[in-house]
N, C-alpha and C positions, 0 to 999 in steps of 0.2 A: 537469431535465425532469419535471415529478410532477403527477398531479392532485392535488385536495384532499385523498384520502385519504393519500398520501402525505406532504404536506405538514404534516398532524396529527402525521404518526408525528416528521416531522424536528422541529415545532415542539416536542413534547412531549419530545424528547430522546434519541428512538430511530435513532439513527445513530451511527456507529463512532468511535472511538478509542482511545486508551491512557491509564493512570493514574499517578500519580508517585507511585510505591511498588511497583506489583507488574508484571506481566507486561511490560516491555517494555526492548527493547535497541537501542538507534538501533547501527545497523550501523557499527560501528568506533567509535560513541560511546557515549552513556549506557546503562546497563542497570538495568533494573526487571524484579525477578520476583517469581513468588510467594511465594517461603520468605525471609523476611525472614534476609539476610545480610548484605555489604558492600557498599555506593556505591561504584563504582567506576567512572573515569575513562580509557574508553582513545581513542586518537588514530587518525585515520584519516578515511575516508569520510565528508567531508562534514557532519562533524557536530561539529568541533571545539570551534566559538564556541558554542553552543549549548548543549552538553553543558558547558561551564564557568559556562554561567551558571547551570543547575540548580545543577552541584557547589556553587556558592555559598549556595544554598536549602536546600541537604541537609538542614541541619539544622531546617528549618522544615516538620517531618511525611512528609518523603519516605524512606519505608524501601526499604532494598536490596535487591538481586538482584544472583544471578550474572549476571555475562555469558553474555549467548547466547540470552536470548529475543528474537526476533526479531517486533516489532510485527504483529499479525494482528488485525484487530478486524471485527466486524459491527455492522451499523443494524439498528434497528425490532425490538428484542430481546423485548418485551413486558414481563411481568412479572418481578422478580427470582426467583421459582421457576424460569426457564427458565435460569440462569445455571448452574447446575452441568453440565445439557448440554452448554452452549454451550462451556464449560470443558473440560469432557471432549472435545470435539473438537478442543482446539488452540486455540482465541482465547485472544488473551491482554486483547483492549481490547472493549469495547463503546461506544455511545452510547446514556446514559441519565439519565434525569430527576435532579435536582440536591435530593435524596433522602434523608435520614439513614439510612432501612432500604433502601433500595436500593443505596447504598454500603457500607453494615454487610454488605447479603449479596454483595455483589461483593467485598469484601475476603475474606470466608469461600472464598470460590473463585477468589481469586487473580487476580481481574480488575480491569483500570483502568478507569476510566470517562471518558468525556468529555461534558459536559454544560453546559446552557445556565446562564451566571448571572443567569438570572432575566429576559432580555430580550434581542432580537435588537436589534443596530446596525439603526440605519436614523433615517429622523423620529418613531417610539414609542418609542425606546430611553427607557428607564425605570429612571434613576438609583438612585432609591429601593428598588426590587426588587434592581438589582443588588448596590446596598451592602449590604442584607440579606442575599442570597444568598450573596456571598463571605465576608462576616463570620460568618458560622455554619459554611460548609463548606469553605473553600479550602485546611485544614489536613485535613482528612482524608484516613487513607493511602491509599485506592483512588480518590480523585478525580485523574486523569492533567491533564486540560485543561478549560479554561474554554470552549467554542465559542460565538465571537462573531457566525457569521451564517453561514446556507447559500445558496449561491449568488448573493453580493454583485450579482456580474454579469447574471444572469437576472432580479434582483427589482429591477435600477438603483439598488442603492445606490451611492452615489459612493463613492470612497474613500475620502474626506474624514472619511467618518462613521463606515464601517468602524475607521479611525486613531484614531477621537476615542472609541469605544468601549474600542478596545484600552489607549489610554494612560488611561482613566478607569478601568481594571480593577487596571493598574499601579498607580495614585495610591492605589485604593484598601489597596495591599501586597499584593495577590495574589499569592501564589509560585507558582501553576501557570503553565506555559506558554498561550499562547491558541491558539485554532486558528481556521481559516476552509475552507470548502471553495468549489469555484470549478466554472463549468458546463463552461469551455471554457479550454484552455492558452492562449490568444492572452491573456485577461484578466490572465494572471498579471503583467504588463506593470505594471497598475495596483495589482494587490492583494497580489501573491507575497511581495511582503516587507514586510507590516504586522504578522501576527502572528507568532507564534512558529513554528506550523508551518501549512503552507502545505498542502490536499488539492485533490486535481481529480479530479469522477466523471463516467465517459463511459460510457453503457450503450446501444452499437451494436448490439446481435442484437435482430431481424435486419434493421432499417430503416437500417442503415449499414453500408457495410465494417469488417468488424473490425479492419483498419489504423488507423481512425480511433482508436482507442484508444488505440495505440502514440503514433501521431504526438500528440494533446494533452498524454500524458504528459511526451513529449519538449521541447514547448514551453514547456511550464512547469517543466520542469528548468531550460530556457536562459536562461529569465525571472526564475526567482527563487536569489538568492544560494546560493553551494555549503556555507555554512553552515546551511543554514534547511533541518532537513528537509522532505521532498515524501514525500506518501502518496497512492497510487493508490488510488480508491474504483473497485470492480469489480461488473460485475451479475451477479446470481445471482437473477433474478427473471423474469417473465413479463411483456412488455408489455401479452399480453392484460387482465390486471386493471385495469390504465392506459391501455384503448387512448383515452380522451376526449382524453388529451394525446397523443396520435398519429392526428388524424380522420384519416380515408382509406387508412390504412395497413394492410396487409392479410396474412395469415399469418403473424403475432405467434408467436411461442414465445420458452420460454427458453434461456438456453447450452447446448450441450452440453457434455460433458466436456472435450473437446478445446480448446473454445472457450474455458472458464475455466481452462484450463492455460494456454494461449498467453497469455492475458492477465497472466495470474500473473508467468509469466517475462518478458513484454514490459516489464511495471515494472519487472525488475530490469534488464532491458538500457536501459532509457531514464534509468536513473539514479535510480528512487523509491526511498526509504528504509523503507518498509513498504506496508503492503496494508490494506483493507479490502473486504466486500464487502455489498451489498444487496440483499435483506434478509433479515433472517431470520424474520420474519410472513409474506411472500410465500411462503417456502417449507413454514412451520410451523404458523400461525397463523390465516390464511385461509380463506375458506369454501371456496376450490378450492387442495387443497395440495398440494405438488410434490415427494415422500418423496426420488424417482431425482434429482432435483437435489442434495436436501440431500446425500444418500450421496456425490455425486460430488461436492461441493464439501468433504465430507469427507476425503477421498480426496486434494485436490489440499490441502487445509491440512496434512494430514498427511504429505504429500511435501516441503511447504514447510519441515516444522517437522524432519523426516529430514536436509535439506539446509542447515539453518540457516546453517552454516561457507560455504557459498556466497554465500547471499544477503545476511550481512555483510562479504563482499567490497569489495574497493577497487574501483575502474575503474582501469583502466592503458591509457595511451595505445600502440598500434604504428601500423605502418606499413602498414595492413590493406592487404590485395590481395584483390578476390574475383571470381568467375565464375561467371554460370549457362549451363548448357549450352543452354537455351532462353532465348534473346534476346526474345523475343517478349513473355515472363512474369516479366521480372526485374524490374520496377518495380511494388509495390502500386497499389490505388484510392489509397492516398494519395501518388502517385508517389515514393515511397523505395522503398527493398531492399528485396523480398520477402520475404528473410531476413533480420533483422537479428542482429548477430554483434559481440561485445562479448569483450574483452579481461580476465578478472578477478583478483584477487592472493588468496588466500584465504591469512591471518595466523595466524589458530587453528583449524589443522584438527583433525580428528578422526577416529575408524576409518571412515566411509565416503570424507570428506574430507579425505586429507593435506594438510600447507602447500605452499603450490605454485601456479603458475597454472595457469586454466582458460578454454576460450573455453567462451559461450554461445551459441546462434545458436537463434533463432527464426523459426520460417514465419508469418508474419501475414496467410497467404490461405488461399483454399480449396482452390488448387492444389497436385500435387505437384512438387517443383522437384529437380536434380540441381546440387549447388550446390559449390562449391570456393573455399577459403580460403587464402591463405598465411601458413604459420606465421609467429610471430615472430622464430624462428631456426631456421635449419636443425640438423637432429638425425637421430641413426640409429639411435633407439630406438622404439618404439610409441606411439602414441597412443592413451589406453582411451576407451573411451565408457561415462560414469557409468553403471550400473545397468544395464548394456544387455548385458553378458557379449560384447563383442565390441572388436574394435580397429579403427578406420579405418583406409581405403584412406591411406596417403601414400607420397610417394616422400621425404620427409625435409625437404621446403620446402613443400610444398602437401598438403592435406587433401582428398579429395572423397567426398562421400557423400549418399544420397537421402534427400529430405523427403519424407514424407505430410504432406496439408491439416493445417496450425496444428499439425505436431510440432514439438517441441522436443530438443536434443540439446546434450550437455556433452562438452566433450572435455577429458580430463586426469586427474591433474594430469600436465601436458606433460613429457617429458622435456629433460634437459638440453642446449643447444645444442652444437654440436660445440666 
C-alpha cells in the first residue's frame, strides 16, 4: 500500500533483493558473496530445489561466494553513490534500476540487485522492452533477480498475467531468478509459486497490530512450496510521509528499534529465508530525514550479521508445549500465541553460535509476558540465553522467562538430553 511517490520508487527499481553473484546465501541453500570465490550448494532449509536450479546456471555469469551471507536487502536506495554506505551497513542486496552503471557500482560494492526487466507484468507488459533488457543485462554479475511485479494482488493483476511474464523471461533465456512481492500473505495461494522468489511486505506500524506482520509471513510460508525462497519486507519508514494512503489515520510514526527487531526475528520464526527493509529514501533522502531510525536499523542489521548462523538454521519439529502466566494475554491481536517460539538447528556454527539446537522466542505484542515452554528433551545442564550473560530458569524440563514488550530471546545451544 503506497502513494504515488512510493509507487515511483518501486517502478524505477527502488526496492530490495539479491544478485546472482554477490552477497547472498540462502539459509542452508545457495550462497553468493562479495568476494569472488567458489559457487557452493548446501542442502537444508527450504531451498534445495531452488539452489539446484541456480547451480545449473552457475556458468552463466553468476560469480560465487563464500557460504554465509544471509540475504538482507533495502528498497529505494536512490543513486548508486549511496551503495557504499549501504554495503558498509551490512546490506547485501538492493532494489535498483536495470542500468549498467548502477549494476557496475553494485558489483564494486559487493551488492546484488533486484531489477525490473523493463516492464511490469500485467495488461501493459512490454515484451520488446523486456527482450532488450534481458538480452543486455541478464548475465551481469551483480544482477540477482528480475523483479516481475510489485503487489499484483493489490493491483488486481491476475496470476495468469504474472505467470505469463515469468514464462516470457524464461523463454528469452533469462538465467537469473524472477521475483515478485505480495501485499498480503493470503494471496500466496494464487501467486506464491509463480516466480522463483516470493516476497511479502507488511507495514503495520502504528495503524495495525505488529502481530499482523508475523501472521502474514506465516500465511505466505504455508501457501508457498517449501523449496521456494520467501523474503519478508519490513517497514523502516514513517507513514506520515505517505499519509494519503491511510486517510483518517492519526498519530503515525516510524517503528521503534524494538519493533524493527521483533519483526526481523518474526521473519525467521515464521519461515522466511531472507529479509528486506523499506526504505532507504524515507530515512536518508526525503525532505524529512530519520537519522535515528537509520541508526536503529543498522544496529538490527548488524545483529543479524553477527548471528547469521542462527538465521541460516533449519527449523525442526518438536512436541512443543507452552504456557502464559497471564492467560488473559496469551493471544496477540492476530489470535496467535503472543510469544512465537521455534526450535532451530544450527549446522554451521561459529564462535558465537556453536552447532546445536536453539529455541527462538519472539514477543509479538506491546505487553510484557511471563512465558514458559517445555524443552525438546529433559536435561540436567544449564540453558544459556544468547548474548545476555545469563542462564534461563529451568527445572530440566521447562524454561520460564520474562519478556518485555516486543522482546526477543534466543536459548542455546541446548544441553544434551539425559
